[in-house]
N, C-alpha and C positions, 0 to 999 in steps of 0.2 A: 793373772789378773786378780786384783784384790777381791776378797769376799767369796771365795769358792765355798761350797757346802752351805752350812748354816750361817756363816759369817761371824763377825765379832759383835758381841753384846755385853752389857754390863754384868758384873759378877753377881749382882743382886737379882738377876732373872734366872730362875731355876730351869733345868733342862726339861722338866715336865711342862713348864709354861710354853717353851718353844715347841714341844711335841704336840701341843694342842692344835697347831697349824701344820698341815702337810706341806711343808715348804717345797720339797722336791716336786710333788704333784702339782702345786699351784704354779711353780716356775715353768714346768713343762706345758701346762695348759695356757699360760700367758704367752709363751713362745709360739705355740700353735695358733692361738687367737690372733697374733700379730703377723701371721703368714709364714710361720716356720722359722722365726728368728732364733738364732742361738744366743741367748742372753745370759752369759755366765755370771753377771753381777746380780741377777735377780734374787738368788737365795740370800745374799747378804742384805739386800734391801728389804726383803720380807722379814728377816730377823730383826732389822731395825724397827719395822712397823710393829712387831710383837712387843718390843721393849717400850715403844712410845705408847702403845695402847694400855700397857700395865702401869707405867710410871707417870704418864702425862707430860714427861719432859721431852722437848724437841731434840733433834740430833745435834751432837756437839761438833766442834770444829774438826776433830779427827774423823768422825763418821762421814761428814760432808766431804772431807778430803778424799776418803776412800771412794765415795760416789763419783767425785770429780775425776779421779783416776780411772774409774770404770768407763766414764764417757770418753776419755782420751783413748782407752784401749779399743772401744767400739769404733771410733773413727779410724784408728790404725788398721782395724780388721776390715774396713771397707763397708760397714753397715750404714745405710742411709739414716739420716737424722730422724726422718719420719718414722722409720721402723723402730728406732731406739725409744722414741717417745711413746709409740703405740704399745710396745711390750711393757714399758714402765706403767702406763695407765691401766693396761689389762691386768697386770700383777696386783695393782692397788684394789680394783673392784672385785677381783676374784678372791683376794685374801680377806676382804672386809668382813664377811659374815662370820668367819672362823677365827678372827683375831681374838686372843683370850680376853683382852679388856672389853671388847664388844660383847662377847658371849657371856661374860660374867655381870654385865651391867643389869641392875634390877630396877632402876628408876630412869625416867625420861631425862632428867637433869644430868644423871651420871652418863647416860648414853650420849647426850649432847656434848658433854665435856670431853669424853674420850674421842668422839668423832671429830671434834674441832682440832684436837691435838694431832690425830692421825693425818687429817687432810692438810694441816699446816706442814707436817713432816713430809708428806708426799709432794707438796708444792716446793719446799726448799730443796728436796732431793732432786726433783725434776730440773730446777734451775742449776744446781750443781752439775748434774749430768750434762746439760746443754753447754755449760761453761767449759767443762772438760773436753767435750766433743769439739767445740769451736776453737779451743786453744790448740788441740792436735791438728785440726784442719788448717789453721793459719800456718802452723809449722810446715805442714805438707805443701801448702801453696807457696810459701817462701822458698822452700827447697826446690820445688818444680820451677819457679821463676829463675832461681839462680842457675839451675841446670840448663834452662832454655837460653838464658843470657850467655852462658859459657859456650853453648852449642853455636849460637848465632855468631859470636865473636870468632870462634874457630872456623866456622863455615866461610865467612866473608873474608877472613885473613888467609885462607888456604892452608890452615894448620891440620887438616884432616886428610888421612889417607882414604882410599876407596873403601877399605875394610872397616875402619872405625867410623867413617861417615855413614855407611849403610846401617851399621848397628845402632847409631844414635839418631839418624835422620828419621827412621820409621816412627820413632816415639813422638816426633813433632809433625808428622804428616807428609814428609818429603821422601821421594825415592830418588837417590842420587844418580841413577842411570838415566840416560837420555839427555835431551837438551833442556836448558832453562833460560828464562828471561828475567832480568832483575830491573825493577823500577825504583827510583829514588825521588823523594820530594824534600825540598828545603824551603823553609819559610822564614819570616822575620823573627819568630820565636821558635826555640827548639821543640821538636816533637818528643814525647816521652811515653814510655809504656804505661798504659792505663789512662792516658790523657784522652780528652773527648774526641779528637780527630783520629788518633790511632785506634781507639776502641770502636768507633763507629765504622771506620773504613774496614777494619778487620771483620766486624760483624756482618757488614753488607757483602763483602766478598765471600766469606765462608757460607753464608746463607744461600748465595747464588751458585757458587761453584763447588761447594763441598769442602771437606777438610783435607782431602787428599791432594798432594802435589801443589800445595799452596801454603805460603808462610808469610805473615805480615808481622813486622817487628820494628823497633827503632834502634838506631845505632848512631852515636855521637851527634844526637840532635836531628838526625835525618829519619824520615819515615821510609821504610824499605819493604818492598814486596818481591818475593821470590816465587816464580810460578813455572810449571812445566810448559815448554813451548807448544805442546799439543793442546793445551787448554785455551781455546780461542776466546778472545774478548777480555781476558783478565787485565791486560795492560790498559786498555781503554776504560774498563770499569774502575780501575785504580785511579786513573786520571780524573774521571767524572766525579767519583765520590770525594776525592781529596779536594778538588776545586769547589765542590758544593759546600764542604765543611770549613774550608779555609779561603773561600772565594774573595773575601774582603782584604786579604793580605796582598798588597801590591808587589811584595818581594817573593811571592811564591813561584818557584820554578820546579818543574818535574822532568827528570831525565829518564829515558827508556834505553836500556842497553840492548845489544844484539843477542840473539840466541846462540849459545855455545854448548858444547857437549861435556858431560862429566862434571866431577867436583871442581876441577880447575876452571871449567866453563862458567860456573856460578860466580867465582871470584872475578873472572875477566868481565862478565856482563855487569857485575856490580861496579867495578872500577870504571867501565865505560859510562854507565848511568851517572855515577858521581862526577865523572870528568866533565860531561856535557853541562851539568848543573854549575860546575865551577866556571866553565867557559862562558855560560850565559851571564853569570854574575860579573866576571871580569870585563866582558865585552859589552855589558849593559844591553844585551839583546832584548827586544821587546816581547819575543815569543815566550809563553809560559810553559809550553810543552816542547821538549827537544828530544830528537831521536839520535842515538849515537851513529846510526847509519848515514845520517845527513851531515854529520860534522867530522867525518873521518879525516878531512884535510887538516883540521886543527890538531887532532891527535898525532898526525904525522909530523906536524910542525914541532910539537913538544917532545917527540921521541928522541930527537938529537938536540939536546939543550945547548950544547956548545955551538952547533951550526946555526941555530936560529939566533943565538946571542950575537954571534959574529955578523950575521946578516943585518940585524937591527943596528948594531954599532956602525957597520960599514955604510949603510944607506942613510940612517937617520942621525948618526952621530954629529954631523955638522949643525944640526938644529940646536945643539947646546949653545951655539953662539948667539942665538936669538935673545934679545933683551927679555928678562923674566923667565928664561928657560924654555925648553922645547914643549912643555905641556900643552899650551894653547894650540900650537901648530899640529901636534899629534892628534888632539881631539878633533880638530877641523878635518884632518885627513880621514880619521875614522868615520866621522859623520858623512863626509863626501862619498866615501866608498860604500858605506852602508845603504845609501839611498841611490845607488847606481850611477854615481858621478853627476848628479843633478845639483847644481849650485844653489838654486832657489830652495829646494827641499832641505839641503844641508843648512842653509841659513835659517830656515824655519825651525829645524831641530835645535840649532845652537842659539836661537833667539837673538840673532844679529842680522845686519843687513847683508844683501847679496854682494855689495861692493866689498864688505869686510872679508867675506869668504874668498872672493877673487883675489884680494890683496894678499891674504895669507897663503893661498896656493902659489901665488907668484913668489912669495918669500921662500917657500919650500924649494921651488925650482932654482932660485938664486943661490940658496945655501947648499943644496945637495947636488945640483947639476942634473937631477933627474927630471925628465919631461913627461908629464902625465898624459900627453897626447901620443906618446910613443908606446905601443902595446907592451913591449918587453920591459921597458923602464917603468911603465905604470904598474905592471904585475909585480915587479920587484918592490916598489914602494908600498903597494897594497899588502903584500905578504909581510914586509917588515913592520907595517903599521899593526897588523893583527898580532904579530909576534911581540911587539912592544906592549900592547895591551895585555896579552897573556902573561908576559913576564913582569908586568908592573914597571916597565922601563919609563923613565930613567931612575926611578926610586930604588 
């Protein structure tokens, strides 16, 4: 660290001038007065005060750069900023009576002039010290954020083995053993780290449940919460706080994955939670909160993409012959099934008359040959309709 011993002073300041102040003794007393802080930069700062008291000149750019570097070193050493300022001020008032310029002053005007120069130097040095400290702290924060982002990406993409995960997860409050549940929120605007929703949801959950076994982050615009499955109430609290902060967003959807074991279980739960949010968007489901356990049938449908595509084409393919394309008929089928097969409710959702819905359903039967009053045929059409919406068919 810059400024060990008596530090660097101008050539025109004699050694005997420096010797008039017990620099080592004052530095030790300042550290003790500030609660036992080891402040290795204090001797250099005291030598600077000696020079200012004798010359009346403030610290030059090089001297302030050394003080700034000392602030950076203090931050890297883990000293609290409060302690850094405390020892700096203690060194100033402890050195004051014995500074050679003060001790040699014979007139009040001379004492006033020297005092003004010394305190200006103390003030500028304190600012430089804080600037250096904050610069180093920002670098540490950026590095920590980068490590956290890298960890979250690796965690949710399953790129971590049990060994490397355990080593890195502890740093961010997670224990990879046991089961975990992942919740995901998607809104009209992307969520981002440090944003108001992410910041407040994280703060609320950490204050209630503690920093262990809980991680709140953002990924690809989603707000993500990873929690141990034994921490009861986390998922509901995540839902509550997210809705409170983003409650006016009509497109807000929250997915809750199932609990799974181990590192791979976190990835699986995350994919489930993200999947049900995608289902809700594609199917235009009215529910804001969806649980993967309640939508397993949709996940089963999409596991075999070739099979569901074949079913959709086989059952609904004839609707392509409808004038204007199959879109209107598919939307009518979806609304009809979504409200339990009640034509009046389907008409209300579609903002059309009941006779229009009845006519469209008749067209479906005519074109496809499937009868919605026949249980097995109705089930085939309903499954194909869900598949069509999930696949974005016929687009």
